[in-house]
C-alpha positions as CSV (number, residue, x, y, z in Angstrom):
1,M,-73.8,39.9,-50.3
2,A,-71.6,37.6,-48.1
3,V,-72.2,36.7,-44.5
4,A,-68.9,35.7,-42.9
5,D,-70.1,33.8,-39.8
6,T,-71.0,30.3,-38.5
7,G,-72.7,29.5,-41.8
8,L,-76.2,30.0,-43.3
9,D,-79.0,27.4,-43.0
10,F,-79.7,26.9,-46.6
11,T,-82.5,24.4,-45.6
12,H,-84.5,27.1,-43.8
13,H,-87.7,28.2,-45.6
14,E,-86.6,31.8,-45.4
15,L,-83.1,31.3,-46.6
16,A,-83.3,28.4,-49.1
17,P,-84.0,30.6,-52.1
18,K,-81.5,33.3,-51.0
19,V,-78.3,31.3,-50.4
20,K,-76.5,30.9,-53.7
21,A,-73.2,29.5,-52.6
22,V,-71.3,28.2,-49.6
23,V,-67.5,28.7,-49.1
24,D,-66.3,26.8,-46.1
25,F,-63.1,28.1,-44.6
26,T,-63.1,25.9,-41.5
27,P,-61.2,23.0,-43.1
28,T,-58.1,25.3,-43.0
29,E,-58.2,25.4,-39.2
30,D,-55.0,23.9,-37.7
31,P,-55.9,22.7,-35.1
32,P,-59.7,22.5,-35.7
33,I,-61.1,24.8,-33.1
34,C,-64.4,23.2,-32.0
35,K,-63.1,19.6,-32.2
36,T,-60.0,20.4,-30.3
37,A,-61.7,22.5,-27.6
38,F,-65.0,20.5,-27.2
39,G,-64.4,17.1,-28.9
40,V,-67.2,17.7,-31.4
41,S,-67.1,19.1,-34.9
42,D,-69.7,20.1,-37.5
43,E,-68.9,16.8,-39.2
44,D,-69.8,14.9,-36.0
45,L,-73.1,16.8,-35.6
46,A,-74.0,16.2,-39.3
47,A,-73.4,12.4,-38.8
48,E,-75.5,12.4,-35.6
49,F,-78.4,14.5,-36.7
50,G,-78.4,14.0,-40.5
51,G,-78.0,17.7,-41.5
52,P,-75.6,19.1,-44.1
53,V,-72.1,19.5,-42.9
54,T,-71.8,23.0,-44.3
55,T,-75.0,24.3,-42.8
56,D,-75.1,26.5,-39.7
57,W,-74.8,24.4,-36.6
58,N,-74.5,27.4,-34.3
59,G,-77.4,29.6,-35.4
60,H,-75.7,33.0,-35.2
61,G,-75.0,33.3,-38.9
62,S,-78.5,32.3,-40.0
63,W,-79.9,35.0,-37.7
64,I,-77.9,37.6,-39.6
65,G,-78.7,36.1,-43.0
66,G,-82.4,36.3,-42.2
67,R,-82.2,39.9,-41.0
68,I,-80.5,40.9,-44.2
69,A,-82.4,38.9,-46.8
70,A,-85.1,36.5,-45.5
71,A,-87.4,35.8,-48.4
72,L,-90.3,38.1,-49.2
73,N,-92.8,35.2,-49.5
74,G,-95.8,36.1,-47.5
75,T,-94.9,34.0,-44.5
76,G,-92.6,34.5,-41.5
77,I,-90.4,37.5,-41.8
78,N,-88.7,39.3,-44.6
79,G,-85.2,40.8,-44.6
80,I,-84.3,44.4,-44.9
81,A,-83.0,43.8,-48.4
82,P,-85.1,40.7,-49.4
83,R,-84.0,40.8,-53.0
84,V,-80.4,40.4,-52.1
85,N,-78.7,37.1,-52.7
86,L,-76.4,35.6,-50.1
87,V,-73.1,33.8,-50.1
88,S,-72.3,31.9,-47.0
89,F,-68.7,32.4,-45.9
90,K,-68.4,29.8,-43.2
91,I,-65.6,30.9,-41.0
92,S,-66.6,29.1,-37.8
93,Q,-68.1,25.8,-36.8
94,W,-70.8,25.2,-34.1
95,C,-68.8,26.6,-31.2
96,G,-68.6,30.1,-32.7
97,S,-64.9,30.7,-32.7
98,A,-62.6,31.5,-35.6
99,F,-58.9,32.2,-36.4
100,D,-58.1,35.7,-37.6
101,S,-56.8,34.0,-40.8
102,E,-60.3,32.8,-41.6
103,L,-61.7,36.3,-41.4
104,I,-58.9,37.7,-43.5
105,D,-59.3,35.0,-46.1
106,A,-63.0,35.7,-46.3
107,F,-62.4,39.3,-47.0
108,I,-60.0,38.5,-49.8
109,A,-62.3,35.8,-51.2
110,A,-65.2,38.3,-51.2
111,A,-63.2,40.7,-53.3
112,D,-62.1,38.0,-55.7
113,L,-65.7,36.8,-56.1
114,G,-67.0,40.4,-56.8
115,V,-69.1,40.5,-53.6
116,D,-70.5,44.0,-53.0
117,V,-71.0,43.8,-49.2
118,V,-69.6,41.6,-46.4
119,N,-71.3,41.3,-43.0
120,I,-68.8,40.3,-40.3
121,S,-70.2,40.0,-36.8
122,F,-67.1,38.4,-35.3
123,G,-64.2,40.3,-33.7
124,G,-61.5,40.5,-31.0
125,Y,-58.6,42.6,-29.8
126,L,-54.9,42.6,-30.8
127,N,-51.9,44.0,-28.9
128,R,-49.9,45.8,-31.6
129,G,-46.9,45.9,-29.3
130,N,-46.6,42.2,-29.8
131,P,-44.7,41.6,-33.1
132,D,-46.8,38.6,-34.0
133,E,-50.1,40.4,-33.3
134,E,-48.9,43.4,-35.3
135,V,-48.4,41.1,-38.3
136,I,-52.1,40.0,-37.9
137,Y,-53.2,43.6,-37.6
138,Q,-51.4,44.6,-40.8
139,A,-52.9,41.5,-42.6
140,Y,-56.3,42.9,-41.7
141,V,-55.4,46.3,-43.1
142,A,-54.1,44.7,-46.3
143,A,-57.2,42.6,-46.7
144,V,-59.6,45.5,-46.1
145,N,-57.6,47.6,-48.6
146,Y,-57.7,44.8,-51.1
147,A,-61.5,44.5,-50.7
148,R,-62.0,48.2,-51.1
149,Q,-59.9,48.3,-54.2
150,H,-62.2,45.6,-55.7
151,G,-65.4,47.5,-54.7
152,T,-66.2,45.3,-51.6
153,V,-67.4,47.1,-48.5
154,I,-67.1,45.5,-45.1
155,A,-69.6,46.1,-42.3
156,A,-68.4,44.9,-38.8
157,A,-69.8,44.6,-35.3
158,A,-68.2,47.1,-32.9
159,G,-68.2,44.7,-30.0
160,N,-70.2,44.1,-26.8
161,E,-67.8,45.1,-24.0
162,S,-68.8,48.7,-23.3
163,R,-65.4,49.9,-24.4
164,R,-64.5,53.2,-26.0
165,I,-62.9,52.7,-29.4
166,G,-60.7,55.2,-31.2
167,A,-58.9,55.6,-34.5
168,G,-57.7,52.4,-36.0
169,G,-59.6,50.4,-33.4
170,K,-57.5,51.5,-30.4
171,V,-59.2,50.9,-27.0
172,L,-59.4,54.3,-25.2
173,S,-61.1,53.2,-21.9
174,H,-60.0,51.0,-19.1
175,G,-62.1,48.0,-18.0
176,T,-65.0,46.2,-19.6
177,L,-68.5,45.3,-18.7
178,T,-67.8,42.6,-16.1
179,A,-70.1,40.2,-14.3
180,P,-69.9,40.5,-10.5
181,G,-67.2,38.2,-9.1
182,S,-65.4,38.0,-12.4
183,K,-62.0,39.3,-13.4
184,V,-61.9,42.6,-15.3
185,D,-60.6,42.1,-18.9
186,D,-58.7,45.4,-19.5
187,Q,-57.8,45.8,-23.2
188,F,-56.7,49.4,-22.8
189,G,-54.3,50.3,-25.6
190,N,-55.1,47.2,-27.7
191,F,-56.9,47.3,-31.0
192,E,-60.4,46.1,-31.9
193,V,-60.5,44.0,-35.1
194,P,-61.9,43.9,-37.7
195,G,-64.4,46.7,-36.9
196,G,-61.7,49.2,-36.0
197,I,-59.6,48.7,-39.1
198,P,-59.6,51.8,-41.3
199,G,-62.1,51.5,-44.1
200,V,-64.4,49.1,-42.3
201,V,-67.9,50.3,-41.3
202,D,-67.9,49.9,-37.5
203,V,-71.5,49.5,-36.2
204,A,-72.7,50.1,-32.7
205,S,-76.0,48.8,-31.2
206,T,-79.2,50.5,-30.0
207,G,-82.2,49.1,-28.1
208,N,-85.9,49.2,-28.7
209,V,-87.2,51.3,-25.8
210,V,-86.0,51.7,-22.2
211,N,-88.8,50.5,-19.9
212,A,-89.6,52.0,-16.5
213,P,-89.2,50.3,-13.1
214,S,-92.3,49.8,-11.0
215,S,-93.4,50.5,-7.5
216,T,-95.1,47.1,-7.3
217,C,-94.3,43.9,-9.3
218,P,-96.5,40.8,-9.7
219,P,-95.2,37.6,-8.0
220,G,-92.6,35.8,-10.1
221,S,-92.0,38.8,-12.4
222,T,-88.7,40.1,-11.0
223,G,-86.5,37.2,-12.0
224,T,-84.1,35.0,-10.1
225,A,-80.4,34.2,-10.3
226,R,-81.4,31.1,-12.3
227,N,-84.1,32.8,-14.4
228,V,-82.8,36.3,-15.2
229,N,-85.6,37.2,-17.6
230,A,-87.3,39.7,-15.4
231,T,-90.4,41.4,-16.8
232,C,-90.7,43.8,-13.9
233,K,-88.0,45.9,-12.2
234,P,-88.6,47.1,-8.6
235,I,-88.0,50.8,-8.2
236,S,-86.1,49.9,-5.0
237,D,-83.3,48.4,-7.0
238,R,-80.0,50.2,-6.5
239,H,-79.3,50.4,-10.3
240,D,-82.0,52.1,-12.3
241,S,-82.6,52.5,-16.0
242,F,-81.3,55.5,-17.9
243,G,-83.4,57.3,-20.5
244,V,-86.7,55.7,-19.5
245,G,-89.3,55.9,-22.3
246,R,-86.7,56.7,-24.9
247,R,-86.1,54.6,-28.0
248,N,-82.8,53.9,-29.8
249,Q,-80.6,54.4,-26.8
250,L,-77.2,52.9,-27.0
251,S,-77.4,49.3,-25.8
252,Y,-75.9,48.8,-22.4
253,F,-73.2,46.4,-23.8
254,S,-72.3,48.2,-27.0
255,N,-68.8,49.5,-27.7
256,Y,-68.8,53.2,-28.5
257,G,-66.3,56.0,-29.3
258,P,-64.9,58.2,-32.1
259,R,-64.3,55.1,-34.3
260,I,-68.0,54.3,-34.6
261,D,-69.4,55.0,-38.0
262,V,-73.1,54.4,-37.5
263,A,-75.5,52.7,-35.0
264,A,-78.3,50.3,-35.7
265,P,-80.9,48.2,-33.8
266,G,-79.1,45.4,-32.0
267,G,-81.5,45.1,-29.1
268,A,-81.1,45.3,-25.4
269,R,-82.8,43.8,-22.4
270,K,-86.1,45.4,-21.3
271,F,-84.5,47.9,-18.9
272,N,-81.3,48.3,-20.9
273,L,-79.1,47.1,-18.0
274,P,-77.0,44.0,-17.5
275,L,-78.9,40.8,-16.4
276,W,-77.3,40.9,-12.9
277,D,-78.9,44.3,-12.4
278,R,-82.3,43.0,-13.3
279,G,-81.8,44.2,-16.9
280,G,-85.0,42.5,-18.0
281,T,-86.3,40.0,-20.5
282,P,-85.3,39.8,-24.2
283,G,-89.1,39.8,-24.9
284,Y,-91.2,37.6,-27.2
285,P,-91.0,34.7,-27.7
286,V,-88.7,34.1,-24.7
287,T,-91.7,35.4,-22.6
288,T,-95.2,36.3,-23.6
289,A,-95.7,38.4,-20.4
290,D,-95.5,41.6,-22.6
291,R,-97.5,40.0,-25.4
292,T,-95.4,40.1,-28.6
293,N,-93.1,42.9,-27.7
294,V,-89.5,42.2,-28.5
295,W,-86.8,44.2,-26.5
296,E,-83.9,42.5,-28.2
297,D,-84.0,41.6,-32.0
298,F,-86.0,38.9,-33.8
299,S,-85.0,37.0,-36.9
300,T,-84.5,33.5,-38.3
301,T,-82.0,31.1,-36.8
302,S,-80.8,27.8,-38.1
303,N,-83.0,24.7,-38.0
304,W,-79.8,22.9,-37.0
305,A,-78.7,25.4,-34.3
306,T,-77.1,24.1,-31.2
307,Q,-76.2,27.5,-29.5
308,I,-79.1,29.8,-30.4
309,T,-82.5,28.9,-29.0
310,C,-85.0,27.8,-31.6
311,F,-88.6,28.9,-31.4
312,T,-91.2,27.5,-33.8
313,F,-94.8,28.7,-34.3
314,G,-98.0,26.8,-34.8
315,A,-100.7,26.8,-37.5
316,G,-102.3,30.1,-38.1
317,S,-99.3,32.1,-36.7
318,G,-98.2,33.4,-40.1
319,F,-94.9,31.5,-39.8
320,P,-93.9,28.4,-41.7
321,A,-94.1,25.1,-39.8
322,N,-91.1,23.6,-38.1
323,Q,-88.8,26.5,-38.9
324,C,-86.6,28.2,-36.3
325,Y,-86.6,31.8,-35.2
326,S,-85.0,33.5,-32.2
327,T,-84.7,36.8,-30.2
328,I,-81.1,37.8,-29.4
329,Q,-79.0,40.9,-28.9
330,G,-75.6,42.3,-29.7
331,T,-73.6,44.5,-32.1
332,S,-73.7,41.3,-34.2
333,M,-77.4,42.0,-34.6
334,A,-76.9,45.7,-35.4
335,T,-74.4,45.0,-38.2
336,P,-76.7,43.3,-40.7
337,H,-79.0,46.4,-40.6
338,A,-76.0,48.5,-41.8
339,A,-74.9,45.8,-44.3
340,A,-78.4,45.5,-45.8
341,A,-78.6,49.3,-45.9
342,L,-75.4,49.4,-47.9
343,A,-76.9,46.9,-50.3
344,L,-80.0,49.0,-50.7
345,L,-78.0,52.1,-51.4
346,A,-75.9,50.3,-54.0
347,S,-79.1,49.3,-55.7
348,A,-80.7,52.7,-55.5
349,H,-77.5,54.5,-56.6
350,P,-75.9,52.3,-59.4
351,A,-73.1,54.8,-59.9
352,A,-72.1,54.2,-56.3
353,R,-71.9,50.4,-56.6
354,K,-68.3,49.2,-56.2
355,Q,-67.3,52.7,-55.0
356,V,-66.8,51.9,-51.3
357,G,-66.1,55.4,-50.1
358,T,-69.1,56.8,-51.9
359,L,-71.4,54.1,-50.4
360,I,-70.1,54.7,-46.9
361,S,-70.6,58.4,-47.4
362,L,-74.2,57.8,-48.5
363,L,-74.8,55.6,-45.5
364,K,-73.6,58.2,-43.1
365,A,-75.4,61.1,-44.9
366,K,-78.7,59.3,-44.7
367,A,-78.3,58.3,-41.0
368,I,-80.6,60.2,-38.6
369,D,-80.2,61.7,-35.2
370,P,-82.1,59.5,-32.7
371,G,-82.1,62.2,-30.0
372,P,-80.0,62.4,-26.9
373,N,-78.3,59.3,-25.6
374,F,-78.6,58.7,-21.9
375,T,-76.8,55.4,-21.6
376,P,-73.7,56.0,-19.5
377,V,-70.3,54.5,-19.3
378,V,-69.4,51.6,-17.0
379,S,-68.6,52.7,-13.5
380,A,-65.1,51.8,-12.2
381,S,-66.0,53.0,-8.7
382,D,-69.4,51.2,-8.1
383,H,-68.5,48.1,-6.1
384,S,-72.0,47.3,-5.0
385,P,-73.4,43.8,-5.6
386,G,-75.7,42.9,-8.5
387,D,-79.4,43.7,-7.9
388,L,-80.6,40.3,-9.0
389,N,-77.9,37.9,-7.9
390,G,-76.4,39.8,-4.9
391,V,-72.9,38.9,-6.0
392,A,-70.2,41.4,-4.9
393,C,-68.3,43.5,-7.4
394,P,-64.9,44.2,-5.8
395,T,-63.3,45.0,-9.2
396,G,-65.8,47.6,-10.4
397,F,-67.0,47.8,-14.0
398,C,-70.1,45.7,-13.2
399,H,-72.7,48.5,-13.4
400,L,-73.5,51.5,-15.6
401,G,-73.2,54.7,-13.8
402,G,-70.7,57.2,-15.1
403,P,-71.4,60.1,-17.4
404,A,-73.7,59.7,-20.4
405,I,-71.9,58.7,-23.6
406,S,-72.1,61.5,-26.1
407,N,-74.2,61.2,-29.2
408,S,-71.1,61.2,-31.5
409,D,-69.5,58.4,-29.5
410,A,-72.7,56.4,-29.3
411,Y,-74.1,56.8,-32.8
412,G,-71.3,58.0,-35.0
413,A,-73.0,59.7,-38.0
414,G,-76.4,58.5,-36.6
415,L,-78.9,55.7,-36.7
416,V,-79.0,53.8,-40.0
417,N,-82.1,54.9,-42.0
418,V,-81.9,54.6,-45.8
419,S,-85.4,55.9,-46.2
420,S,-84.4,59.4,-45.1
421,P,-84.2,62.1,-47.9
């Protein structure tokens, strides 16, 4: 399996035995993205800190690699498909940005190398009315078709903007989840790539459990504008949780719509609301207030990460010493659940291996109904300020509050579950 991302930390205890090759696409960047934008490249970081240039200096890719295939070795965590081997397709340096050409080249390389599954948790939007962007869209279509013809299935993140995505990746809704005081980024009519490209498995995100607000909260538990990790949400807040007590609700940020193929755990804050509406803490180990409960998603991250927070654990914890783990959220985190499930299905059904359509059909057939979704769309008309920071929302699209998103739009065929009959 290939992880097309910021790299994989092949020095990490959980990933060292799993990463069999590294293909670095970032030398093709013209201009080099991170160096040009921020004045620092992975080469600079390697010289400063002594790590390998081609490791993961961001942390995002290593989180995904661990979720898929962290070693089954009696310590730390294990991946969903721990016997799968990994190829690192490094399409981004530490700052987490990539050119479309790097993604497209990775898909073609995966096909040429005989890779069974590619996890891609990067994405963006293209205006197909612009001739140059239409060329890029068609290049994605050609690359995905080439991969499918060679038996390579691509699983992609649906995006974290609370947009409704239709056929071919077309954005069907106006607005996007917008921080109070910020400008609305309206991509209506544009196309999500690569998740929306026909033939790609487009993966939405679900949360752990939606927690209830409280009539009383201990001092210091409700968060501040500087420390948004609230462990308690006052019932007096204007914006309340939806679907309290229910598991596997659509994450408040997740894209949705008729283009979604499946949903998978990608995490959400404790109350499944944006941080400015006192959405809550990610959970352990960001805070131990709720013991070891994790509301977002827990996995490895890179020992060299500069962007994903590294947590290490002491002696007797069951974790290897001086190795990095983290709790984060996103459709990026949901995607490796689907990618790993595809790998398990290919292993369990050898006749389906290299038969992309068959594998995707199996994935959908085994997905389960998580029950009704209560997460609503983003409200265009709610201009009230954020509950936590009090910043006004003159543009709308800051708060959840429209009708509940239908199950078919939220989950596609359902919640990934390869253990189902």
